[in-house]
C-alpha positions as a Markdown table, in Angstrom:
| # | Residue | x | y | z |
|---|---|---|---|---|
| 1 | Met | 0.2 | 0.4 | 0.0 |
| 2 | Ser | 1.4 | 3.4 | -1.0 |
| 3 | Lys | 1.7 | 6.6 | 1.1 |
| 4 | Lys | -0.6 | 8.8 | -0.4 |
| 5 | Asn | -3.4 | 5.4 | 0.3 |
| 6 | Lys | -2.4 | 4.6 | 4.2 |
| 7 | Ser | -3.0 | 8.8 | 4.5 |
| 8 | Tyr | -5.9 | 8.6 | 3.1 |
| 9 | Leu | -6.9 | 5.9 | 5.0 |
| 10 | Lys | -6.0 | 7.6 | 8.3 |
| 11 | Glu | -8.2 | 10.2 | 6.7 |
| 12 | Ile | -11.3 | 8.4 | 6.8 |
| 13 | Leu | -10.2 | 6.6 | 9.6 |
| 14 | Ile | -10.2 | 10.1 | 11.4 |
| 15 | His | -13.4 | 11.6 | 9.8 |
| 16 | Leu | -15.1 | 8.3 | 11.3 |
| 17 | Arg | -14.2 | 8.8 | 14.7 |
| 18 | Ile | -15.5 | 12.4 | 14.8 |
| 19 | Phe | -19.1 | 11.5 | 13.0 |
| 20 | Thr | -19.4 | 8.3 | 15.4 |
| 21 | Thr | -18.7 | 10.6 | 18.3 |
| 22 | Ile | -21.3 | 13.2 | 17.1 |
| 23 | Val | -23.8 | 10.6 | 16.3 |
| 24 | Val | -23.4 | 9.3 | 19.6 |
| 25 | Cys | -23.9 | 12.5 | 21.8 |
| 26 | Met | -27.0 | 13.5 | 19.1 |
| 27 | Ile | -28.5 | 9.3 | 20.8 |
| 28 | Gly | -27.1 | 10.8 | 24.2 |
| 29 | Leu | -29.0 | 14.9 | 24.3 |
| 30 | Val | -32.2 | 12.4 | 22.4 |
| 31 | Ala | -32.7 | 9.9 | 25.3 |
| 32 | Tyr | -32.0 | 12.7 | 28.0 |
| 33 | Gln | -34.7 | 15.2 | 26.2 |
| 34 | Leu | -37.2 | 11.9 | 26.6 |
| 35 | Ile | -36.2 | 11.1 | 30.3 |
| 36 | Gln | -36.9 | 14.7 | 30.8 |
| 37 | Ser | -40.0 | 15.3 | 28.9 |
| 38 | Asn | -41.4 | 12.5 | 31.3 |
| 39 | Lys | -40.7 | 13.7 | 34.4 |
| 40 | His | -42.7 | 13.8 | 37.3 |
| 41 | Glu | -45.9 | 12.5 | 35.0 |
| 42 | Pro | -47.2 | 9.6 | 36.5 |
| 43 | Trp | -47.7 | 6.6 | 33.2 |
| 44 | Pro | -50.9 | 5.6 | 32.6 |
| 45 | Glu | -51.5 | 2.6 | 34.3 |
| 46 | Asp | -50.4 | 5.1 | 37.5 |
| 47 | Phe | -53.4 | 7.5 | 35.8 |
| 48 | Ile | -56.0 | 4.7 | 35.2 |
| 49 | Lys | -55.4 | 3.0 | 38.9 |
| 50 | Lys | -55.7 | 5.9 | 40.5 |
| 51 | Ala | -58.8 | 7.4 | 38.6 |
| 52 | Asn | -60.4 | 3.8 | 38.7 |
| 53 | Ile | -60.5 | 4.4 | 42.9 |
| 54 | Tyr | -62.8 | 7.9 | 42.0 |
| 55 | Phe | -65.3 | 6.3 | 39.2 |
| 56 | Asn | -65.6 | 3.6 | 41.4 |
| 57 | Asn | -66.2 | 5.9 | 45.0 |
| 58 | His | -68.6 | 7.4 | 42.4 |
| 59 | Gln | -66.2 | 10.5 | 43.5 |
| 60 | Phe | -66.5 | 12.3 | 40.2 |
| 61 | Glu | -65.3 | 16.0 | 40.7 |
| 62 | Pro | -62.1 | 14.9 | 42.3 |
| 63 | Leu | -61.8 | 12.6 | 39.2 |
| 64 | Lys | -62.5 | 15.5 | 36.5 |
| 65 | Thr | -59.9 | 17.4 | 38.6 |
| 66 | Tyr | -57.7 | 14.3 | 38.2 |
| 67 | Cys | -58.1 | 14.2 | 34.4 |
| 68 | Leu | -57.8 | 18.0 | 33.9 |
| 69 | Glu | -54.4 | 17.4 | 34.9 |
| 70 | Arg | -53.4 | 14.7 | 33.4 |
| 71 | Ile | -54.8 | 16.0 | 29.8 |
| 72 | Lys | -52.9 | 19.8 | 30.7 |
| 73 | Ser | -49.2 | 17.0 | 31.4 |
| 74 | Asn | -49.7 | 14.8 | 28.9 |
| 75 | Pro | -52.5 | 16.0 | 26.4 |
| 76 | Lys | -51.9 | 12.8 | 24.0 |
| 77 | Asp | -52.7 | 10.3 | 26.4 |
| 78 | Tyr | -56.1 | 9.5 | 25.8 |
| 79 | Asn | -56.8 | 8.1 | 29.2 |
| 80 | Gly | -57.6 | 11.7 | 30.6 |
| 81 | Tyr | -59.9 | 12.3 | 28.5 |
| 82 | Trp | -61.7 | 9.2 | 28.0 |
| 83 | Tyr | -61.8 | 9.4 | 32.3 |
| 84 | Leu | -63.8 | 12.8 | 32.2 |
| 85 | Gly | -66.0 | 11.3 | 29.4 |
| 86 | Leu | -67.6 | 9.4 | 32.1 |
| 87 | Cys | -67.7 | 11.8 | 34.6 |
| 88 | Tyr | -69.7 | 13.5 | 32.4 |
| 89 | Gln | -71.6 | 10.4 | 31.4 |
| 90 | Asn | -72.0 | 9.7 | 34.5 |
| 91 | Glu | -73.3 | 12.9 | 35.9 |
| 92 | Arg | -75.9 | 12.6 | 32.1 |
| 93 | Gln | -73.6 | 16.0 | 30.4 |
| 94 | Tyr | -73.5 | 13.5 | 27.7 |
| 95 | Asn | -73.1 | 16.7 | 25.1 |
| 96 | Asn | -69.7 | 16.7 | 27.1 |
| 97 | Ala | -69.1 | 13.2 | 27.6 |
| 98 | Ile | -68.8 | 12.9 | 23.2 |
| 99 | Thr | -66.4 | 15.6 | 23.2 |
| 100 | Gln | -64.4 | 13.8 | 25.5 |
| 101 | Tyr | -64.5 | 10.6 | 23.6 |
| 102 | Lys | -64.2 | 11.9 | 20.7 |
| 103 | Lys | -61.1 | 13.6 | 21.9 |
| 104 | Ala | -60.1 | 10.3 | 22.8 |
| 105 | Ile | -61.2 | 7.9 | 19.8 |
| 106 | Ser | -59.1 | 11.1 | 17.7 |
| 107 | Leu | -55.4 | 9.8 | 19.6 |
| 108 | Cys | -56.0 | 6.2 | 20.5 |
| 109 | Leu | -54.6 | 3.6 | 18.6 |
| 110 | Asn | -55.7 | 0.3 | 20.6 |
| 111 | Ile | -58.3 | -1.4 | 18.6 |
| 112 | Glu | -60.7 | -2.3 | 21.3 |
| 113 | His | -60.7 | 0.6 | 23.2 |
| 114 | Leu | -62.0 | 2.4 | 20.5 |
| 115 | Lys | -65.3 | 0.0 | 20.2 |
| 116 | Val | -65.7 | 1.5 | 23.5 |
| 117 | Leu | -65.2 | 4.6 | 23.2 |
| 118 | Asn | -67.7 | 4.3 | 20.4 |
| 119 | Glu | -70.4 | 2.6 | 22.2 |
| 120 | Asn | -70.1 | 5.0 | 24.9 |
| 121 | Ile | -70.5 | 7.9 | 22.5 |
| 122 | Arg | -73.6 | 5.6 | 21.2 |
| 123 | Lys | -74.9 | 5.5 | 24.4 |
| 124 | Cys | -74.9 | 9.2 | 25.1 |
| 125 | Lys | -76.6 | 9.4 | 22.1 |
| 126 | Glu | -79.0 | 7.7 | 23.1 |
| 127 | Lys | -80.0 | 8.8 | 26.2 |
| 128 | Ile | -79.9 | 12.6 | 24.7 |
| 129 | Lys | -82.8 | 10.7 | 21.9 |
| 130 | Asn | -84.5 | 9.7 | 24.7 |
| 131 | Phe | -84.5 | 12.9 | 26.4 |
| 132 | Arg | -85.6 | 14.8 | 24.3 |
| 133 | Ala | -88.5 | 12.5 | 23.1 |
| 134 | Asn | -89.7 | 12.6 | 26.4 |
């Protein structure tokens, strides 16, 4: 191998090391930002567990507050909208419930949950229809 080729190879290795170092630093920065963005937010399972306690004890006002806090801190988690819809549905505020269920549907990717949310909307619309008929 000629001196020119060896010099060229060394230069390529140096650039490759620099590039690798930059990529590793960028990955670290992205990971740090993800960790920071999720700081102090309960996981959906934690939220659901506490929301179920409120719901099962018919504590709808504290549940609404809890849902609004969840929505504010994590607006892309459909669970906050879903439980807020459940509160409104149980308080017979069917139009508000439908609004929240539709927001949950727009964020939800779980087919089974989408079926339940759509069924909840159907029930609310049925209640509204029955109320108007009386």
